[in-house]
Backbone bond lengths (Angstrom), bond angles and torsions (degrees), N, CA, C in turn:
res aa  C-N    CA-C-N  psi(-1)  N-CA   C-N-CA  omega(-1)  CA-C   N-CA-C  phi
1 X - - - 1.425 - - 1.538 110.60 -
2 X 1.304 116.23 126.84 1.488 121.13 -176.88 1.510 110.12 -66.85
3 X 1.312 118.09 139.23 1.451 120.51 174.96 1.500 109.65 -64.12
4 X 1.323 115.61 130.38 1.470 119.41 -174.17 1.532 109.27 -139.51
5 X 1.251 116.10 61.92 1.479 120.76 -178.85 1.543 111.35 -85.94
6 X 1.372 115.56 -32.65 1.427 121.48 173.98 1.511 116.32 63.56
7 X 1.326 114.87 -177.94 1.440 120.13 -174.98 1.500 114.25 -67.74
8 X 1.291 117.05 -29.75 1.503 121.14 177.96 1.494 111.10 -54.44
9 X 1.327 117.84 -35.69 1.469 121.91 -177.79 1.525 106.97 -66.55
10 X 1.324 118.97 -41.28 1.463 118.67 -179.22 1.549 109.47 -64.75
11 X 1.324 116.30 -35.35 1.480 117.88 174.13 1.549 112.40 -66.21
12 X 1.338 113.52 -34.87 1.460 120.69 177.66 1.508 110.81 -64.36
13 X 1.355 114.72 -41.53 1.466 119.53 179.53 1.554 110.26 -62.03
14 X 1.341 114.00 -42.67 1.451 118.95 179.61 1.553 109.00 -64.12
15 X 1.320 116.08 -37.79 1.490 119.20 176.93 1.468 111.43 -65.36
16 X 1.323 118.11 -40.50 1.474 120.67 178.72 1.514 111.16 -59.58
17 X 1.336 115.55 -44.93 1.474 119.87 -177.66 1.577 109.37 -67.62
18 X 1.342 116.98 -42.89 1.435 118.19 -170.43 1.490 116.19 -91.59
19 X 1.335 118.61 -31.04 1.473 120.67 -166.95 1.496 115.21 -122.88
20 X 1.331 119.95 -31.09 1.450 121.60 -168.17 1.537 111.95 -78.70
21 X 1.324 112.99 172.46 1.458 117.07 179.01 1.555 111.47 -75.13
22 X 1.341 113.90 158.02 1.447 120.26 173.92 1.521 110.13 -65.56
23 X 1.337 117.90 161.80 1.461 119.68 170.23 1.506 109.56 -51.52
24 X 1.347 116.25 141.59 1.430 117.82 -177.78 1.549 109.05 -144.28
25 X 1.317 116.47 168.89 1.428 125.31 -178.58 1.536 109.82 -122.96
26 X 1.318 116.26 140.80 1.452 120.50 168.87 1.513 109.93 -65.31
27 X 1.299 116.63 -38.62 1.503 122.38 174.15 1.526 109.36 -87.76
28 X 1.290 115.90 57.89 1.494 121.07 179.39 1.495 113.07 -55.86
29 X 1.318 116.21 -29.80 1.467 123.41 -177.45 1.529 110.43 -71.86
30 X 1.328 117.13 -14.38 1.501 121.59 -179.54 1.505 110.90 -101.44
31 X 1.365 118.78 6.44 1.442 122.41 177.28 1.508 109.22 -130.87
32 X 1.344 117.66 68.72 1.480 121.01 -167.41 1.475 115.78 -59.77
33 X 1.364 121.11 -37.15 1.443 122.37 -173.01 1.534 111.17 -82.22
34 X 1.311 121.53 -13.78 1.481 122.07 169.63 1.499 111.67 -89.87
35 X 1.323 117.35 -8.32 1.446 122.91 178.56 1.511 113.40 -93.48
36 X 1.341 116.34 -46.67 1.458 122.43 -177.82 1.530 109.32 -162.27
37 X 1.337 117.49 121.66 1.468 119.88 178.42 1.534 113.28 -58.97
38 X 1.349 115.84 -22.03 1.460 119.72 -178.45 1.538 110.59 -69.13
39 X 1.333 119.30 -15.68 1.454 122.30 175.24 1.537 113.02 -69.50
40 X 1.319 117.25 -14.13 1.452 122.21 -174.75 1.550 109.45 -57.68
41 X 1.300 116.18 119.22 1.461 120.71 177.62 1.533 115.81 79.01
42 X 1.321 117.26 -3.00 1.482 123.12 -176.25 1.518 110.32 -89.45
43 X 1.342 115.83 77.45 1.463 121.53 175.37 1.501 106.50 -160.14
44 X 1.337 117.15 168.32 1.427 121.81 -179.57 1.487 110.89 -97.31
45 X 1.358 115.95 92.92 1.485 119.54 -177.79 1.528 110.22 170.49
46 X 1.357 113.46 -179.68 1.475 121.43 -179.17 1.535 111.93 -80.83
47 X 1.339 116.04 -45.39 1.445 121.31 176.75 1.546 109.59 -156.18
48 X 1.343 115.49 160.10 1.437 121.37 -176.48 1.520 111.38 -131.80
49 X 1.288 116.18 132.86 1.442 121.86 175.59 1.525 107.63 -118.22
50 X 1.368 115.84 128.06 1.448 121.16 178.77 1.511 109.84 -128.47
51 X 1.327 116.08 143.47 1.475 123.03 178.91 1.506 109.80 -143.72
52 X 1.301 117.32 145.53 1.462 123.32 -178.13 1.507 110.94 -143.44
53 X 1.340 115.80 146.27 1.479 119.84 175.17 1.552 109.15 -142.63
54 X 1.316 116.40 129.88 1.470 120.87 -178.09 1.520 111.50 -132.40
55 X 1.301 115.12 133.27 1.501 120.78 175.66 1.533 106.97 -121.54
56 X 1.322 115.11 103.11 1.463 119.76 -173.15 1.487 112.85 -92.68
57 X 1.317 118.70 139.32 1.442 126.30 -179.89 1.503 112.26 53.55
58 X 1.348 120.13 65.29 1.437 121.08 -177.14 1.526 115.45 -63.54
59 X 1.336 116.76 -19.25 1.471 118.47 176.77 1.527 111.56 -71.61
60 X 1.333 117.38 -17.29 1.471 122.79 171.26 1.503 106.69 -106.89
61 X 1.348 117.95 101.06 1.495 122.96 -166.63 1.542 111.38 -50.05
62 X 1.384 112.83 118.70 1.468 121.67 173.42 1.533 109.97 53.47
63 X 1.289 117.44 45.75 1.463 120.95 176.01 1.516 111.57 -61.98
64 X 1.350 115.46 -53.42 1.425 122.46 175.96 1.568 108.51 -146.07
65 X 1.295 115.91 120.66 1.456 123.51 178.21 1.563 107.54 -124.69
66 X 1.335 115.03 117.15 1.455 120.42 -173.56 1.513 111.79 -126.77
67 X 1.324 117.20 134.71 1.447 121.98 177.05 1.524 109.40 -134.53
68 X 1.324 118.47 146.25 1.442 121.38 176.70 1.511 109.88 -144.52
69 X 1.295 117.30 162.09 1.433 124.46 177.40 1.522 109.69 -155.20
70 X 1.330 117.46 147.10 1.456 120.99 -178.34 1.518 109.27 -149.04
71 X 1.345 116.11 155.50 1.471 122.85 170.88 1.507 105.98 -141.03
72 X 1.337 115.00 126.50 1.481 120.93 176.66 1.497 110.87 -140.18
73 X 1.350 115.06 159.01 1.475 119.94 -175.78 1.523 107.36 -161.86
74 X 1.354 118.02 152.31 1.450 122.67 171.51 1.469 112.14 -78.03
75 X 1.323 120.19 149.29 1.459 123.95 177.08 1.557 110.14 -132.42
76 X 1.314 114.11 168.19 1.452 122.36 172.14 1.508 112.66 56.98
77 X 1.381 116.51 33.64 1.478 119.40 -176.10 1.519 111.78 -59.55
78 X 1.329 118.70 -31.30 1.490 120.85 -178.02 1.513 113.36 -86.51
79 X 1.331 116.54 -4.20 1.484 120.20 -177.14 1.532 112.88 -109.85
80 X 1.274 116.70 -4.68 1.486 119.16 178.69 1.536 107.46 -120.73
81 X 1.296 116.53 165.10 1.524 119.48 -177.84 1.508 111.54 -56.49
82 X 1.309 114.16 146.72 1.486 119.24 179.28 1.530 110.02 -59.50
83 X 1.312 113.45 138.94 1.509 122.12 -178.40 1.521 115.29 78.85
84 X 1.338 117.54 -9.36 1.474 119.93 166.90 1.482 109.17 -75.99
85 X 1.339 117.12 158.46 1.426 122.88 179.50 1.530 110.05 -135.46
86 X 1.315 115.47 126.78 1.445 123.94 174.25 1.505 107.54 -113.58
87 X 1.333 119.94 112.47 1.447 120.89 -173.46 1.528 113.21 -119.13
88 X 1.328 117.55 146.04 1.442 123.63 173.81 1.547 107.34 -129.08
89 X 1.346 115.00 156.32 1.449 117.94 -179.56 1.539 111.16 -163.61
90 X 1.320 113.81 163.76 1.465 122.39 174.06 1.542 107.07 -128.63
91 X 1.304 116.25 150.37 1.453 121.08 177.91 1.506 110.97 -154.25
92 X 1.309 113.83 162.16 1.447 120.02 179.00 1.509 111.95 -148.98
93 X 1.255 117.93 155.00 1.484 123.33 178.60 1.509 110.10 -144.80
94 X 1.359 114.48 143.50 1.458 119.82 171.82 1.524 106.76 -131.78
95 X 1.335 115.64 136.00 1.471 122.95 -177.41 1.495 107.94 -137.25
96 X 1.352 115.85 126.16 1.466 123.61 179.65 1.498 108.71 -117.27
97 X 1.365 117.87 125.68 1.468 122.49 -179.44 1.534 109.97 -114.74
98 X 1.322 113.58 151.67 1.479 122.50 168.60 1.549 109.95 54.62
99 X 1.367 114.49 53.89 1.460 122.00 178.86 1.526 112.42 57.79
100 X 1.333 114.65 46.08 1.487 123.08 174.34 1.517 113.14 72.47
101 X 1.326 117.65 17.08 1.499 119.62 178.21 1.529 107.12 -71.04
102 X 1.296 117.94 -47.28 1.461 122.59 -179.84 1.502 108.78 -112.35
103 X 1.332 118.37 125.38 1.450 122.51 -179.49 1.521 111.06 -126.20
104 X 1.304 113.98 136.78 1.470 123.26 177.98 1.493 109.05 -120.23
105 X 1.306 118.45 128.97 1.466 123.81 172.46 1.493 110.16 -133.41
106 X 1.327 116.17 138.78 1.460 117.15 176.55 1.520 110.93 -149.26
107 X 1.337 114.97 155.32 1.426 121.70 174.41 1.553 110.20 -128.65
108 X 1.300 117.34 140.69 1.493 121.53 -172.99 1.489 110.35 -130.83
109 X 1.341 113.56 151.28 1.422 123.20 170.24 1.529 108.00 -123.31
110 X 1.347 119.62 130.18 1.414 121.56 -175.71 1.499 111.29 -133.24
111 X 1.360 114.61 162.90 1.450 121.51 179.63 1.535 106.64 -153.51
112 X 1.332 115.25 150.54 1.483 119.66 175.18 1.525 109.72 -150.15
113 X 1.311 112.68 161.08 1.475 118.28 174.41 1.532 107.05 -137.07
114 X 1.355 113.66 131.45 1.500 121.91 -178.88 1.521 107.95 -117.62
115 X 1.335 115.95 123.39 1.443 122.06 179.80 1.547 109.08 -99.67
116 X 1.342 113.39 126.63 1.466 119.18 175.93 1.518 111.40 -68.02
117 X 1.337 115.77 137.16 1.468 119.89 -179.32 1.495 111.96 -103.67
118 X 1.337 119.80 0.45 1.436 123.38 179.63 1.547 108.31 -149.26
119 X 1.301 115.92 167.85 1.467 119.56 -174.66 1.515 114.24 -70.68
120 X 1.347 119.47 -18.51 1.444 123.07 178.00 1.522 113.88 -91.49
121 X 1.326 116.34 -13.57 1.472 118.07 -176.94 1.479 115.02 78.34
122 X 1.352 116.82 14.51 1.476 119.39 -179.72 1.493 112.77 -73.40
123 X 1.374 116.74 -31.86 1.476 119.20 178.90 1.514 108.82 -115.20
124 X 1.325 117.96 132.11 1.449 123.36 -178.64 1.516 109.77 -138.33
125 X 1.305 116.00 153.88 1.436 123.17 172.55 1.553 106.62 -128.74
126 X 1.349 115.37 131.02 1.452 116.61 -177.07 1.501 112.00 -143.31
127 X 1.332 113.34 165.44 1.486 122.64 178.07 1.527 109.26 -134.32
128 X 1.347 117.93 144.68 1.435 121.82 178.39 1.465 112.29 -133.18
129 X 1.318 116.91 154.11 1.470 124.67 177.78 1.537 110.29 -132.92
130 X 1.282 114.85 149.20 1.487 121.13 -174.71 1.503 110.98 -143.24
131 X 1.323 116.82 130.57 1.463 121.43 173.70 1.496 108.90 -112.19
132 X 1.335 116.16 136.19 1.464 121.80 -173.31 1.480 112.14 -130.88
133 X 1.336 117.92 136.92 1.450 123.64 170.03 1.508 107.80 -108.51
134 X 1.359 118.77 122.23 1.443 122.40 -174.09 1.496 109.60 -122.05
135 X 1.285 116.46 153.03 1.482 123.50 174.48 1.511 109.05 -138.93
136 X 1.334 113.70 139.11 1.443 122.08 177.13 1.534 109.07 -122.00
137 X 1.350 115.12 141.38 1.456 119.26 177.46 1.519 109.64 -134.84
138 X 1.291 114.17 142.56 1.498 120.55 -179.31 1.496 109.42 -124.48
139 X 1.333 117.15 121.47 1.447 123.87 178.71 1.535 111.55 -90.12
140 X 1.343 114.78 89.53 1.472 119.11 -173.76 1.516 113.74 -69.00
141 X 1.342 115.91 -15.35 1.467 118.71 179.20 1.504 111.54 -70.13
142 X 1.351 118.04 -19.87 1.471 120.29 175.67 1.484 115.18 -91.75
143 X 1.355 116.57 1.80 1.440 120.85 -178.60 1.549 111.14 -95.06
144 X 1.307 115.77 143.09 1.438 122.21 174.23 1.559 107.98 -121.81
145 X 1.324 115.06 123.30 1.463 119.65 -174.89 1.560 111.36 -102.04
146 X 1.291 115.70 162.15 1.455 120.79 -173.25 1.493 112.10 -61.53
147 X 1.342 116.75 -41.28 1.465 118.92 -175.42 1.509 114.65 -74.70
148 X 1.382 114.80 -2.75 1.515 117.92 173.91 1.516 110.83 -73.88
149 X 1.379 118.15 -20.14 1.451 121.35 179.41 1.486 108.43 -101.75
150 X 1.329 118.08 112.31 1.454 122.36 179.18 1.517 110.71 -119.19
151 X 1.333 116.13 -178.97 1.462 120.73 178.87 1.556 111.40 -66.65
152 X 1.337 115.04 -16.24 1.446 118.44 176.85 1.515 114.13 -95.98
153 X 1.356 115.67 4.63 1.414 119.78 178.22 1.583 110.95 113.74
154 X 1.303 112.54 -167.89 1.469 119.93 -176.58 1.535 109.31 -85.31
155 X 1.359 117.58 120.12 1.430 121.47 -174.02 1.539 113.27 -93.60
156 X 1.327 117.62 -31.80 1.459 120.48 -178.76 1.518 113.13 82.46
157 X 1.336 117.01 5.39 1.495 121.61 179.73 1.534 106.71 -121.99
158 X 1.341 113.95 152.73 1.453 121.17 -178.90 1.512 110.67 -141.46
159 X 1.310 115.10 154.42 1.456 119.75 174.59 1.544 110.16 -98.27
160 X 1.325 115.42 -2.51 1.472 119.00 -179.97 1.518 108.24 -88.26
161 X 1.307 117.38 94.66 1.436 123.80 -172.20 1.488 111.36 -100.05
162 X 1.393 116.80 138.16 1.416 120.89 172.38 1.519 109.26 -73.46
163 X 1.303 116.82 116.75 1.486 119.88 -172.34 1.532 113.91 -93.24
164 X 1.281 119.25 -20.14 1.457 122.52 -176.61 1.491 115.02 -105.43
165 X 1.345 116.28 15.94 1.435 120.07 -178.94 1.532 113.50 85.76
166 X 1.353 115.66 162.58 1.434 122.51 -175.41 1.525 113.39 -86.96
167 X 1.300 115.72 -3.77 1.466 119.99 -177.25 1.531 110.57 -131.74
168 X 1.312 114.67 133.33 1.443 122.26 -179.83 1.508 109.35 -126.47
169 X 1.341 119.56 145.70 1.462 121.25 174.63 1.556 108.23 -140.58
170 X 1.296 115.37 151.23 1.450 120.28 -179.87 1.547 110.57 -156.69
171 X 1.350 115.27 161.97 1.464 123.36 176.35 1.509 108.88 -104.09
172 X 1.333 117.37 140.02 1.452 123.01 -173.27 1.495 110.65 -128.36
173 X 1.313 117.40 152.33 1.498 121.13 177.45 1.540 108.24 -128.71
174 X 1.282 115.65 134.68 1.471 122.74 177.77 1.500 110.81 -133.51
175 X 1.323 116.21 155.06 1.483 120.44 -177.75 1.520 109.41 -154.42
176 X 1.331 117.42 161.42 1.435 121.59 177.53 1.520 112.00 -166.29
177 X 1.342 115.56 164.93 1.469 122.39 176.54 1.533 104.74 -128.44
178 X 1.380 113.44 156.68 1.471 118.89 -176.17 1.518 108.03 -151.65
179 X 1.328 115.13 129.22 1.470 121.56 168.07 1.491 110.06 -108.20
180 X 1.349 116.25 132.87 1.456 121.82 177.52 1.514 109.36 -131.06
181 X 1.363 116.30 134.79 1.435 119.38 -176.56 1.493 112.80 -143.46
182 X 1.336 116.24 170.28 1.451 122.83 179.40 1.544 105.93 -152.54
183 X 1.309 114.91 140.60 1.479 120.26 179.06 1.514 112.19 -90.67
184 X 1.342 117.99 -21.15 1.450 121.34 -173.07 1.492 114.89 -142.54
185 X 1.318 118.78 8.04 1.457 121.47 -178.20 1.522 114.67 81.09
186 X 1.298 116.33 0.43 1.498 122.19 -177.09 1.525 108.83 -116.44
187 X 1.371 115.82 -53.82 1.414 118.57 -178.87 1.513 111.42 -80.23
188 X 1.302 118.88 175.31 1.464 123.87 178.55 1.518 109.58 -151.02
189 X 1.362 116.81 142.41 1.454 122.08 170.34 1.509 107.33 -143.24
190 X 1.349 115.44 150.81 1.427 119.42 -174.89 1.506 111.56 -150.63
191 X 1.307 115.43 158.30 1.469 122.60 178.54 1.529 106.92 -145.57
192 X 1.340 115.23 129.40 1.458 119.75 -178.78 1.517 112.35 -139.34
193 X 1.329 113.95 158.62 1.462 122.95 176.18 1.534 107.75 -137.48
194 X 1.314 116.79 135.12 1.468 120.34 179.07 1.485 110.12 -138.34
195 X 1.338 115.80 156.31 1.458 120.88 173.03 1.536 109.12 -136.56
196 X 1.310 115.60 130.05 1.462 123.75 177.18 1.529 109.63 -109.10
197 X 1.328 115.86 152.64 1.431 123.04 -179.69 1.575 110.26 66.50
198 X 1.310 114.47 44.14 1.498 117.81 -178.14 1.499 110.87 -60.41
199 X 1.320 118.34 -40.17 1.444 123.04 -178.45 1.504 114.94 -84.15
200 X 1.354 117.67 1.13 1.477 122.80 176.08 1.533 109.64 48.36
201 X 1.310 118.78 69.69 1.450 119.85 -179.35 1.525 114.06 -66.87
202 X 1.327 114.62 150.46 1.438 121.96 -177.03 1.483 112.02 -87.54
203 X 1.358 120.16 131.51 1.453 123.73 -178.39 1.530 105.56 -142.02
204 X 1.369 115.75 132.58 1.452 119.19 176.66 1.514 110.62 -165.68
205 X 1.336 116.47 131.02 1.485 121.93 172.91 1.496 111.57 -89.55
206 X 1.342 117.02 -18.31 1.431 121.08 177.43 1.506 112.00 -114.33
207 X 1.325 117.36 -169.44 1.467 119.15 -170.57 1.551 112.38 -74.70
208 X 1.352 118.20 -19.35 1.429 120.52 177.92 1.525 110.55 -84.10
209 X 1.314 119.17 136.40 1.453 122.28 179.46 1.509 110.67 -89.67
210 X 1.330 115.46 134.44 1.429 122.50 173.80 1.508 110.54 -114.25
211 X 1.275 118.52 147.38 1.468 122.06 -179.19 1.525 109.08 -121.20
212 X 1.335 114.91 127.49 1.434 120.05 179.11 1.517 111.92 -60.30
213 X 1.308 117.11 129.53 1.453 119.79 178.51 1.511 111.55 -78.75
214 X 1.293 118.51 146.44 1.440 122.05 176.47 1.491 112.98 -64.56
215 X 1.299 117.02 139.76 1.453 123.03 176.56 1.500 108.88 -105.90
216 X 1.318 117.17 115.58 1.474 124.60 179.74 1.553 108.53 -101.73
217 X 1.320 114.71 128.80 1.441 121.47 -178.74 1.501 111.74 -124.74
218 X 1.315 116.67 130.17 1.466 121.37 172.01 1.532 105.62 -116.64
219 X 1.319 116.24 128.90 1.494 118.51 -177.59 1.521 109.99 -144.27
220 X 1.302 114.33 153.05 1.459 121.47 -179.11 1.521 108.45 -154.48
221 X 1.356 113.39 162.35 1.457 117.80 179.45 1.537 110.48 -179.30
222 X 1.317 113.27 -174.38 1.430 118.89 -179.54 1.523 114.08 -177.51
223 X 1.299 114.19 160.12 1.508 122.01 175.18 1.539 107.29 -123.31
224 X 1.344 113.06 126.79 1.450 119.30 -174.54 1.507 110.72 -135.37
225 X 1.336 118.54 112.97 1.484 119.82 177.21 1.536 110.69 -64.82
226 X 1.334 115.53 134.46 1.456 119.63 178.04 1.541 109.66 -111.37
227 X 1.332 117.87 -11.25 1.457 121.92 172.62 1.500 107.27 -162.92
228 X 1.364 117.49 -175.64 1.453 119.53 -179.52 1.534 112.31 -66.19
229 X 1.320 116.20 -26.61 1.486 119.47 -176.85 1.525 114.29 -108.04
230 X 1.352 118.02 -19.11 1.488 122.92 -173.09 1.496 112.84 -111.90
231 X 1.317 115.62 135.38 1.463 121.02 174.65 1.526 109.04 -130.91
232 X 1.340 115.37 136.95 1.451 120.73 179.02 1.538 106.77 -96.32
233 X 1.351 116.88 126.42 1.460 123.16 173.22 1.513 109.32 -113.31
234 X 1.294 117.92 128.65 1.448 120.74 -177.22 1.534 111.22 -138.27
235 X 1.302 117.41 151.63 1.506 120.49 -179.05 1.508 109.24 -158.78
236 X 1.320 114.06 155.86 1.435 122.10 179.30 1.519 108.41 -145.72
237 X 1.335 114.67 146.68 1.471 118.03 -179.00 1.551 106.78 -144.34
238 X 1.341 113.25 141.03 1.483 118.46 172.97 1.525 106.64 -132.06
239 X 1.350 115.62 126.98 1.479 121.02 -177.82 1.523 109.90 -123.86
240 X 1.303 114.91 141.59 1.449 122.05 175.50 1.522 109.66 -130.96
241 X 1.328 115.45 130.09 1.475 120.44 175.34 1.500 108.70 -144.38
242 X 1.327 115.31 113.52 1.450 121.32 -174.05 1.569 110.62 55.43
243 X 1.282 118.94 -119.50 1.487 121.07 178.07 1.515 114.90 -98.48
244 X 1.341 113.93 5.18 1.471 119.47 -179.66 1.510 108.41 -102.00
245 X 1.341 114.73 144.76 1.496 119.26 177.07 1.539 106.62 -150.91
246 X 1.337 114.64 159.97 1.440 121.16 173.23 1.528 110.04 -154.19
247 X 1.298 113.06 149.44 1.497 120.70 177.53 1.505 108.03 -130.31
248 X 1.284 115.07 127.25 1.485 122.14 -179.03 1.488 109.78 -128.06
249 X 1.274 119.18 131.91 1.478 122.43 173.74 1.537 111.72 -144.48
250 X 1.303 116.14 155.03 1.448 119.04 -179.74 1.544 111.25 179.16
251 X 1.281 116.24 -173.51 1.454 122.54 -177.41 1.501 110.31 -157.56
252 X 1.356 114.54 158.66 1.451 120.42 175.32 1.548 107.69 -141.71
253 X 1.326 116.02 145.07 1.404 123.79 176.72 1.555 107.16 -98.64
254 X 1.333 115.74 129.42 1.487 120.07 175.95 1.500 109.19 -106.53
255 X 1.336 116.35 128.74 1.442 122.02 175.82 1.502 108.87 -105.74
256 X 1.353 116.02 116.31 1.440 123.72 -179.71 1.551 109.80 -78.08
257 X 1.311 118.38 108.65 1.472 120.11 -173.30 1.509 112.63 -83.90
258 X 1.340 118.65 -28.56 1.468 120.44 -179.66 1.519 112.52 -103.88
259 X 1.341 117.47 -0.70 1.479 121.45 177.95 1.523 114.20 56.63
260 X 1.328 116.29 28.30 1.437 124.38 174.08 1.530 109.34 -100.61
261 X 1.306 118.75 112.29 1.453 119.91 -174.21 1.534 112.30 -76.18
262 X 1.307 117.83 -27.71 1.430 120.59 -179.42 1.535 115.10 -82.54
263 X 1.361 116.21 -36.32 1.439 121.58 -179.47 1.567 106.00 -135.48
264 X 1.337 115.35 73.15 1.422 120.06 -175.59 1.537 115.33 -75.14
265 X 1.332 115.71 149.70 1.469 121.62 165.03 1.505 104.33 -109.72
266 X 1.334 115.86 109.98 1.463 119.89 -171.63 1.519 110.35 -131.81
267 X 1.347 112.56 152.97 1.459 121.97 171.75 1.500 108.83 -113.96
268 X 1.339 116.16 133.70 1.482 122.55 -178.75 1.517 110.08 -111.43
269 X 1.326 114.61 140.91 1.450 120.29 175.87 1.525 107.88 -144.03
270 X 1.321 116.24 128.26 1.481 119.40 -178.57 1.511 112.10 -173.84
271 X 1.300 116.53 -164.47 1.435 122.79 -179.60 1.506 110.30 -162.50
272 X 1.346 113.58 149.40 1.474 121.91 175.96 1.503 107.65 -123.42
273 X 1.304 117.79 151.36 1.447 120.90 176.26 1.520 109.22 -128.52
274 X 1.314 115.26 132.14 1.451 123.67 173.86 1.511 106.08 -102.35
275 X 1.347 116.59 110.10 1.430 123.71 -169.20 1.510 111.94 -54.17
276 X 1.373 114.88 132.48 1.475 122.44 176.92 1.521 111.45 64.49
277 X 1.334 118.54 17.95 1.446 121.49 -177.36 1.521 114.33 -134.22
278 X 1.369 115.07 -65.22 1.430 118.66 -171.52 1.510 111.12 -158.16
279 X 1.359 114.08 153.28 1.463 121.41 167.54 1.489 106.42 -109.63
280 X 1.364 117.33 135.15 1.462 122.12 -174.09 1.525 110.21 -124.83
281 X 1.361 118.94 91.95 1.428 121.21 171.79 1.548 110.72 -60.76
282 X 1.331 114.39 143.91 1.489 119.78 -173.23 1.535 109.52 -133.07
283 X 1.326 114.32 138.08 1.445 120.67 172.99 1.547 107.47 -136.56
284 X 1.347 114.78 139.27 1.437 118.16 -178.47 1.546 112.24 -142.03
285 X 1.293 114.27 163.66 1.490 121.15 -178.26 1.515 105.26 -139.34
286 X 1.354 118.53 131.83 1.415 123.03 179.37 1.527 110.21 -127.85
287 X 1.352 115.66 132.58 1.459 120.46 178.92 1.523 108.13 -160.57
288 X 1.333 116.06 140.41 1.461 120.14 173.78 1.510 115.15 56.38
289 X 1.350 118.33 33.11 1.461 123.52 -177.52 1.488 114.24 81.88
290 X 1.328 121.25 -0.15 1.453 125.11 178.95 1.499 111.27 -106.17
291 X 1.329 117.23 128.65 1.481 121.17 174.78 1.518 108.19 -119.19
292 X 1.324 114.95 124.52 1.483 121.78 177.30 1.509 107.55 -111.69
293 X 1.316 117.68 129.64 1.449 121.92 178.25 1.520 112.67 -125.18
294 X 1.321 116.20 148.19 1.431 121.64 176.19 1.547 109.28 -137.47
295 X 1.300 116.16 139.28 1.478 120.40 178.13 1.548 108.43 -144.26
296 X 1.337 112.13 160.72 1.476 116.93 179.51 1.509 109.36 -141.96
297 X 1.358 116.98 116.22 1.425 120.53 179.85 1.523 112.11 -71.70
298 X 1.331 113.44 128.25 1.470 121.97 173.51 1.532 107.07 -103.23
299 X 1.308 116.24 110.97 1.445 121.24 -171.37 1.504 112.67 -70.19
300 X 1.323 117.72 124.48 1.486 123.14 176.20 1.539 112.24 -116.79
301 X 1.349 115.15 10.28 1.437 120.18 -174.92 1.574 108.24 -88.10
302 X 1.309 115.13 -173.74 1.460 121.66 178.39 1.546 110.64 -67.54
303 X 1.341 118.26 -11.64 1.467 120.80 179.69 1.528 112.12 -91.47
304 X 1.350 119.07 5.22 1.434 120.98 -172.52 1.540 111.08 -66.70
305 X 1.316 120.16 -27.18 1.465 121.69 176.01 1.499 110.30 -70.90
306 X 1.301 118.56 -46.76 1.499 122.64 -179.78 1.538 110.96 -65.12
307 X 1.320 115.80 -33.93 1.477 118.66 -175.39 1.560 113.95 -100.56
308 X 1.362 113.92 5.53 1.501 118.05 -178.20 1.517 109.82 56.97
309 X 1.326 119.42 35.92 1.437 128.16 -179.73 1.542 113.19 67.83
310 X 1.336 116.26 2.57 1.453 118.24 -178.30 1.521 110.74 -89.05
311 X 1.333 115.23 115.46 1.455 119.62 -176.49 1.502 112.58 -95.29
312 X 1.342 119.77 -27.84 1.459 120.32 178.35 1.514 111.89 142.82
313 X 1.329 112.44 151.74 1.500 120.03 177.04 1.505 111.69 -100.05
314 X 1.295 117.42 153.01 1.470 121.75 -177.61 1.522 109.63 -151.19
315 X 1.344 113.79 136.35 1.461 118.38 175.12 1.517 107.47 -128.96
316 X 1.328 114.41 153.51 1.506 120.26 -178.98 1.509 108.29 -145.94
317 X 1.340 114.49 154.74 1.443 119.88 169.13 1.522 109.65 -145.60
318 X 1.303 114.94 142.90 1.430 122.49 176.60 1.565 106.28 -132.24
319 X 1.315 115.49 127.11 1.445 119.41 175.11 1.517 108.85 -121.75
320 X 1.327 115.72 125.82 1.515 120.69 179.44 1.508 106.48 -117.69
321 X 1.321 114.40 119.17 1.487 120.43 174.32 1.561 110.59 -74.38
322 X 1.279 114.92 118.51 1.418 119.26 -175.44 1.530 111.03 -90.71
323 X 1.338 117.52 145.64 1.505 120.12 177.08 1.537 108.82 -74.63
324 X 1.343 115.00 167.20 1.444 119.42 -179.55 1.494 111.16 -61.73
325 X 1.334 118.42 -37.13 1.452 125.61 177.63 1.506 108.38 -113.94
326 X 1.322 117.68 108.02 1.439 122.42 -177.20 1.562 110.53 -77.02
327 X 1.351 112.94 121.96 1.444 117.18 -179.27 1.521 113.79 -76.24
328 X 1.314 116.33 -29.29 1.444 121.15 171.55 1.501 116.78 76.94
329 X 1.319 121.50 22.94 1.415 122.60 -178.10 1.561 105.44 -75.21
330 X 1.349 119.15 128.95 1.460 121.92 178.88 1.477 112.38 -59.74
331 X 1.308 119.28 132.06 1.482 125.64 177.48 1.521 108.11 -134.31
332 X 1.384 116.74 158.26 1.461 119.19 175.09 1.484 112.13 -59.84
333 X 1.329 115.69 140.79 1.492 120.57 -177.59 1.533 110.79 -126.84
334 X 1.339 116.94 -36.21 1.451 119.80 179.49 1.517 108.86 -125.69
């Protein structure tokens, strides 16, 4: 079958760069540094490793394939006030669209500081900042333009030339704030706001310059024990970028199988819904500081016929290295 993406695809690529949302995860709670730089170092442990992989719309071959990984940890614990947290981290993301025609790769360095608001450290307020170096590449050999198809047949040549090169790079700035609290030292609730692309970097494969729109995210959640063995984890997120927006909310119940509060072995079962887009059932397993999660988007949008209701699969893992003596300060988890 001849490749027939045509000129509309090139317009779509420009739209992706200029107007659409950033790569995102249904399990946004498992990708802390792509959600809010203020999450850097905000966990109960020595260091945290997170990784995510998403394959969206599998019925459209390799429409969007996104992977990310991050490592963050608190530092200078003995040089700052007790219960304060100073965190640093590194992260990276790769995103391939339209069967690898358009590729995005970036690496980030982030830091945050959280100030304790009480003597126990149950309530904190913090801010985080993140610097990112990004690169975009466009494989024009996989594109087919409208003027390649003439009355004499398919010519394979086009007058629509990429004028600024097939590779673009830019520096990006992101920031966020986060409040985290607890009423009894066991539960946790949080509220955060972040903004990505603060400096609105310039990106363009053609002669017209496009500027990445800022992405503003408001998110909240909490973990609330409902019995000795069961804990309810819930979260919500609302994102706005240019004229695109999305709202996702959901919850999962965790069953503690070994009844160890510091190092639990738990099974998670729940679901999140992205309004007017998809329902994402979620299952997870936690043991020895490692949490593995899997979800599958069931498409409920206008694309459900084209995608056979399949929105995409996603897996995540988070590993937190625990200290020998667990301090047990409640921190955001979902």
